Each structure stands twice: as structure tokens, then as C-alpha cells.
Biotite code that builds the C-alpha atoms (Angstrom):
import biotite.structure as struc

atoms = struc.array([
    struc.Atom([51.727, 132.562, 4.965], chain_id="A", res_id=1, res_name="MET", atom_name="CA", element="C"),
    struc.Atom([54.729, 132.066, 6.811], chain_id="A", res_id=2, res_name="GLN", atom_name="CA", element="C"),
    struc.Atom([54.328, 128.110, 6.703], chain_id="A", res_id=3, res_name="ASP", atom_name="CA", element="C"),
    struc.Atom([54.672, 128.518, 2.800], chain_id="A", res_id=4, res_name="MET", atom_name="CA", element="C"),
    struc.Atom([57.998, 130.787, 3.103], chain_id="A", res_id=5, res_name="LEU", atom_name="CA", element="C"),
    struc.Atom([59.379, 127.929, 5.273], chain_id="A", res_id=6, res_name="THR", atom_name="CA", element="C"),
    struc.Atom([58.683, 125.476, 3.038], chain_id="A", res_id=7, res_name="HIS", atom_name="CA", element="C"),
    struc.Atom([60.233, 127.267, 0.087], chain_id="A", res_id=8, res_name="LEU", atom_name="CA", element="C"),
    struc.Atom([63.206, 127.803, 1.983], chain_id="A", res_id=9, res_name="GLU", atom_name="CA", element="C"),
    struc.Atom([63.408, 124.040, 2.907], chain_id="A", res_id=10, res_name="LYS", atom_name="CA", element="C"),
    struc.Atom([62.518, 123.134, -0.769], chain_id="A", res_id=11, res_name="LEU", atom_name="CA", element="C"),
    struc.Atom([65.308, 125.805, -1.728], chain_id="A", res_id=12, res_name="ARG", atom_name="CA", element="C"),
    struc.Atom([67.489, 124.372, 0.574], chain_id="A", res_id=13, res_name="THR", atom_name="CA", element="C"),
    struc.Atom([67.420, 120.851, -0.813], chain_id="A", res_id=14, res_name="ASP", atom_name="CA", element="C"),
    struc.Atom([67.623, 121.329, -3.908], chain_id="A", res_id=15, res_name="ALA", atom_name="CA", element="C"),
    struc.Atom([71.088, 122.898, -3.423], chain_id="A", res_id=16, res_name="ALA", atom_name="CA", element="C"),
    struc.Atom([72.259, 120.301, -1.250], chain_id="A", res_id=17, res_name="GLU", atom_name="CA", element="C"),
    struc.Atom([71.217, 117.527, -4.308], chain_id="A", res_id=18, res_name="CYS", atom_name="CA", element="C"),
    struc.Atom([73.233, 119.941, -6.880], chain_id="A", res_id=19, res_name="ALA", atom_name="CA", element="C"),
    struc.Atom([76.125, 119.567, -4.436], chain_id="A", res_id=20, res_name="LEU", atom_name="CA", element="C"),
    struc.Atom([75.525, 115.913, -3.912], chain_id="A", res_id=21, res_name="ILE", atom_name="CA", element="C"),
    struc.Atom([75.444, 115.715, -7.840], chain_id="A", res_id=22, res_name="ARG", atom_name="CA", element="C"),
    struc.Atom([78.423, 117.848, -8.111], chain_id="A", res_id=23, res_name="ASP", atom_name="CA", element="C"),
    struc.Atom([80.562, 115.358, -5.892], chain_id="A", res_id=24, res_name="LEU", atom_name="CA", element="C"),
    struc.Atom([79.119, 111.986, -6.760], chain_id="A", res_id=25, res_name="ALA", atom_name="CA", element="C"),
    struc.Atom([81.691, 109.937, -9.378], chain_id="A", res_id=26, res_name="THR", atom_name="CA", element="C"),
    struc.Atom([79.265, 107.622, -9.957], chain_id="A", res_id=27, res_name="ASP", atom_name="CA", element="C"),
    struc.Atom([77.116, 108.529, -13.387], chain_id="A", res_id=28, res_name="ILE", atom_name="CA", element="C"),
    struc.Atom([73.919, 107.030, -11.883], chain_id="A", res_id=29, res_name="ARG", atom_name="CA", element="C"),
    struc.Atom([74.192, 109.229, -8.912], chain_id="A", res_id=30, res_name="LYS", atom_name="CA", element="C"),
    struc.Atom([74.602, 112.402, -10.799], chain_id="A", res_id=31, res_name="ARG", atom_name="CA", element="C"),
    struc.Atom([71.589, 111.419, -12.803], chain_id="A", res_id=32, res_name="GLU", atom_name="CA", element="C"),
    struc.Atom([69.726, 110.904, -9.947], chain_id="A", res_id=33, res_name="LEU", atom_name="CA", element="C"),
    struc.Atom([70.716, 113.846, -8.068], chain_id="A", res_id=34, res_name="PHE", atom_name="CA", element="C"),
    struc.Atom([70.303, 115.882, -11.071], chain_id="A", res_id=35, res_name="THR", atom_name="CA", element="C"),
    struc.Atom([66.438, 114.981, -11.384], chain_id="A", res_id=36, res_name="LYS", atom_name="CA", element="C"),
    struc.Atom([65.775, 115.596, -7.724], chain_id="A", res_id=37, res_name="LEU", atom_name="CA", element="C"),
    struc.Atom([67.737, 118.634, -7.676], chain_id="A", res_id=38, res_name="ALA", atom_name="CA", element="C"),
    struc.Atom([65.353, 119.926, -10.775], chain_id="A", res_id=39, res_name="GLU", atom_name="CA", element="C"),
    struc.Atom([62.383, 118.275, -9.267], chain_id="A", res_id=40, res_name="HIS", atom_name="CA", element="C"),
    struc.Atom([62.591, 120.340, -6.305], chain_id="A", res_id=41, res_name="LEU", atom_name="CA", element="C"),
    struc.Atom([63.804, 123.105, -7.669], chain_id="A", res_id=42, res_name="ALA", atom_name="CA", element="C"),
    struc.Atom([60.295, 123.177, -9.827], chain_id="A", res_id=43, res_name="ALA", atom_name="CA", element="C"),
    struc.Atom([58.163, 122.442, -6.722], chain_id="A", res_id=44, res_name="LEU", atom_name="CA", element="C"),
    struc.Atom([60.025, 125.397, -5.426], chain_id="A", res_id=45, res_name="ALA", atom_name="CA", element="C"),
    struc.Atom([58.786, 127.266, -8.718], chain_id="A", res_id=46, res_name="ALA", atom_name="CA", element="C"),
    struc.Atom([55.432, 126.437, -7.827], chain_id="A", res_id=47, res_name="GLU", atom_name="CA", element="C"),
    struc.Atom([55.079, 127.239, -4.309], chain_id="A", res_id=48, res_name="VAL", atom_name="CA", element="C"),
    struc.Atom([56.465, 130.722, -5.101], chain_id="A", res_id=49, res_name="GLU", atom_name="CA", element="C"),
    struc.Atom([53.928, 130.970, -7.601], chain_id="A", res_id=50, res_name="LYS", atom_name="CA", element="C"),
    struc.Atom([50.642, 130.413, -5.033], chain_id="A", res_id=51, res_name="ALA", atom_name="CA", element="C"),
    struc.Atom([52.599, 132.733, -2.722], chain_id="A", res_id=52, res_name="ILE", atom_name="CA", element="C"),
    struc.Atom([52.730, 135.264, -5.369], chain_id="A", res_id=53, res_name="ALA", atom_name="CA", element="C"),
    struc.Atom([49.045, 134.616, -6.157], chain_id="A", res_id=54, res_name="ALA", atom_name="CA", element="C"),
    struc.Atom([47.742, 134.730, -2.615], chain_id="A", res_id=55, res_name="ALA", atom_name="CA", element="C"),
    struc.Atom([49.336, 138.260, -2.402], chain_id="A", res_id=56, res_name="GLY", atom_name="CA", element="C"),
    struc.Atom([47.561, 139.343, -5.240], chain_id="A", res_id=57, res_name="LYS", atom_name="CA", element="C"),
    struc.Atom([44.327, 138.520, -3.480], chain_id="A", res_id=58, res_name="GLY", atom_name="CA", element="C"),
    struc.Atom([44.336, 135.359, -5.975], chain_id="A", res_id=59, res_name="GLY", atom_name="CA", element="C"),
    struc.Atom([43.176, 132.086, -4.466], chain_id="A", res_id=60, res_name="GLU", atom_name="CA", element="C"),
    struc.Atom([43.377, 131.279, -0.757], chain_id="A", res_id=61, res_name="ALA", atom_name="CA", element="C"),
    struc.Atom([46.549, 129.123, 0.068], chain_id="A", res_id=62, res_name="VAL", atom_name="CA", element="C"),
])
């Protein structure tokens, strides 16, 4: 479980860094790319969070 929490934190950090780069980018293509990356990483983090919650409720073993 600790391993999943570590990965969750890494995904959140990476999403935040992509959002920061997006905000600082002057090139529209870079902004679009980093927007997509930030959204994708945030979605992955949400899925990991759901898996952790399910495991905590006696759901599927993770």
C-alpha cells in the first residue's frame, strides 16, 4: 500500500509540474501539450486514488 501512495504522490507532483510549465510557456503548442499532460497525470492519480480506496474497503487486492 505504501508503494501505491508513493506513486500517487509522484503522479500529483508531476501533474503540478506540468501545469506550472504550461503556465510559463509562451508557445501555444507547448501550452497545449503540457495542458494535456497535466490532465492525463491528474486522471491517472485519480485512478490510483480509487484503487487505494477500494483496497482499503476490502475490495480487490492491489
